[in-house]
N, C-alpha and C positions, 0 to 999 in steps of 0.2 A: 342273135347275141351268143358268143361262145362262153365257155365255162370261165375263162379268165376275166371276161368283162362282168359276167354275173358276180363273180367273186369280188371284184373291185367295187361294184355298186353296193353290194352287202356291206363291205368294209366301210365305205363312205357314209351309209345310213347309220351304221353303229357309232361311227366317229361324231357324226352330227347330232346324234340323239342326246338329250340332256342326261346328266348322271341321275341315277334313281335313288342314291343314298348319300347322306351327309352325316358325319359324326363330329361332335365337339363336346366340350365340358359345359355343364349348366351349374351355375352358382346357385346355392340354396339359402334361404333365410338364416339358417344357424351357422353359416360360414363354410359349410361343407360343399362338396361338389358331386355331381352324378354324370355319368355318360348320357349325353342327349343323342339319340338315333333318330334322324329324320328320314322317312321314306317316301318317295313318290309312289302312288298306286293308281294304275290306269282306271280302276273301278271306284276311287274315292270321289265323293261330291262335296265333302266338306273336310275340315281338319278334325282329327281325333287324337287324344292323348291317352296313353296308358303307362302304368308303372309295371315293370317286369315283376313277376310273382315273388322273387327273392329280393326285390328293391335294388338290384344291381345297376339298372339303367331306366332311363325315361325314353319312351318310345311315342313319336309323333308321326302320323300318317297324314300326308297332304295330297290334294289332287295333282296330276301330272303337270298341270300348268302353273302351279303355285311356286314361288321362289322359296328356297330354304329358309331365307330370312323370315318369311312369314310363319313358318314352323317354329323357328327360334322364338319370336315374339309371342307366339301362342303359348309356348311352354313357360316363358318368363311370366306371362300374366296369370299363370296357375300355380306358381311356386308355393303359395300358402297351402293350397289343396294338396300338393305333392308332399309337403312336410307333414300334413296331418296323415296322409296315407302311410308314409314311411314310419311314423310313430306307431302304426298299428301292426307292423310286421314284427313277428315274434323273434326274439334273439335266439341264439344257439341253445338247443335243448340239451343240457348237461344230463347225461344218463349215468346213474349210479344208484347205488342201494338206497332205497326210499323215494327214488325219482317216480313221476307220474308220466305214463306213456299213453297217448291217445290210441284207442283200438276200437273200431267199430261203434264209434260214437260215445265211448265211455273211456275213463282213465284207469289204467292198470298200474298197480304199485310194483316197482321193481324190487324183488327180494333176493339179494345176493348172499349166498353162503358158500364159502370155499369148498366144503365137502359135497355140495350138490353137483349133478352132472352139468357139463358145460352148456349143452343145449337147453335154451329156455323152455319152460313148460308152464302152461297156463292152469293155475289152481284157483279156482274162484275169481277174485278180482286181483290176484297176485300173479306176477310173472317171475317165476322162480328159476334161478340159474346158479351155476358155480363157475369154476375155472379161474383164471387170472382176473383179478379185479380191474386192471387197466384195459381189458378188452371187452367190457360190458357193453359199451355203445355199439361196437360192431356186431356182436352176437345178437343183440336186441334188433338191430336193423335187419339183419339177415333173417331173423325170425319173422319179422313183419313182412318182409318180401315173400318169404315162403307161405306165409298165411294168405297174402294177397293172391298169389298164383293159384293156390288151392280154391279159395272163394270165388275167384273170378272164372276160373275154368267151369265151376258148377253153374255160376250165373250165365255164362256163354252157352252151355249145353242146354239150359232151361229155356232161354229166349230163342235159340235156334229151333228147339223143338216146337215152341209156340209159333214160330214162323215157318215151320215145315221146311227147314234147311238143314243141310249137313253142318256139323260143327267145325268151324275152320281152326286154323292154327292160332293160338294165343301167345302173345309176347308181353312181357312187362315193359312199361316205358318209364323213363325218368325225365320226360319233357317238362319244361316249365310253362310252355304256352298252351299246351293242349292236355285235357284229361283223357282223351281217347282218340284213335284214328283208325281208319280201315283203308287198306290198300286196294288197288284195282285187281290184285292178285287174290284177295279175300283174306289176307292176314289181318287180325285184329289186335291192336295194341292199346293197353289200358294202364294209365299211371298207377304204380304200386302204392303211391301215398293215399289213394282212395280207401285203402284198408283202414285208415285211421278215422274215416267219416262214418256216419250212420249207415247201415246196410242199404237203405232205400236210395242213398245218394249213389253209392258205388254201383248198384244194380241199374240205376237209371242210365248211367253212363254206358254200361255194357249193352243195355237194351238200344240205345241210341245208335251204337255202331252196328248192331245187328240189323237194325232198320236200314242202315246205309248199305248193307249187303244187298237189299233189294231195290232201294231207291238211293242212288249216289248224289243226292242233292238235298236241299232243305225246302222241297216243294210241299204243297198242301197234301199230296198223296204220301210223302214221307211222314209228316207229322200225323196223319190219319193212321198210318201203319204202326208208328211208334205207339200211339195211344192205344191200339188194339193189342199189342203184345206186351206192354208194360203193365205190370200188376200193382201199380201205385200211383200217387199223385205227381205227375211230371212237374207241374208248377211248384209244387213244395219243394221238390228235390233240386230244381234249378235255383230257387231262391236260397236255399241252404248253401249251395255251392257258391253263389254270387256273394253271399254275406261272409262266409267262413272259409272259402277256398284257399285264400292266401295263407291262413294259419297252418294248412297241411304242408307248406313248403318249409317248415322250420328246420334249420340245419341241426344234424345230430352231432353231439360232441362229448 
């Protein structure tokens, strides 16, 4: 078979393959609508439903043999649950003088005075800053990201030392679906919003990605290795993130 014939066969196979994704609008009980994204997945054995962390869309995963209509019916049957989950998503966090900002599991009070330096400074439980009042939110967010980078670099060095590994490159992530990731080239990415969670939660995610530098899967060996290097209670950290993780995605305004 020559190259042209192989190319034609590959084209025909792709053309014959069923589409893997379907998008439509899903009506909600309150009269509103959300984007419904239905995806076929080769490894799926059942239908699963998730709400995007920011509440922007509803995601249904179906087995590759299932029709999209089954995914739509599945979402429709769970509209009341979706409405309850949407009600839990925090609204925009208005940052101004006197506002509370989550940081390492506690709330800081934003204390703005025009005469103070523009860069935020942590003083006890107060986050003090000056500069133009209409730029407070942006400066607070940049401060949180800077704090996240410093803390996570320390976490990464700590767990790499525990794993007897060189410390790889760290990047902050703004992903909404993952708290952390590790590339095959060794770069570790951690969601900056974890700086708002208790330390043990942030550190558990970093330790998780360090364990992936040794075991690039979720095998028993991976979990054993993670348990050996993490200096806390993994189950407790995972439970916190499952219960409160969505609140970390609150938009800043």
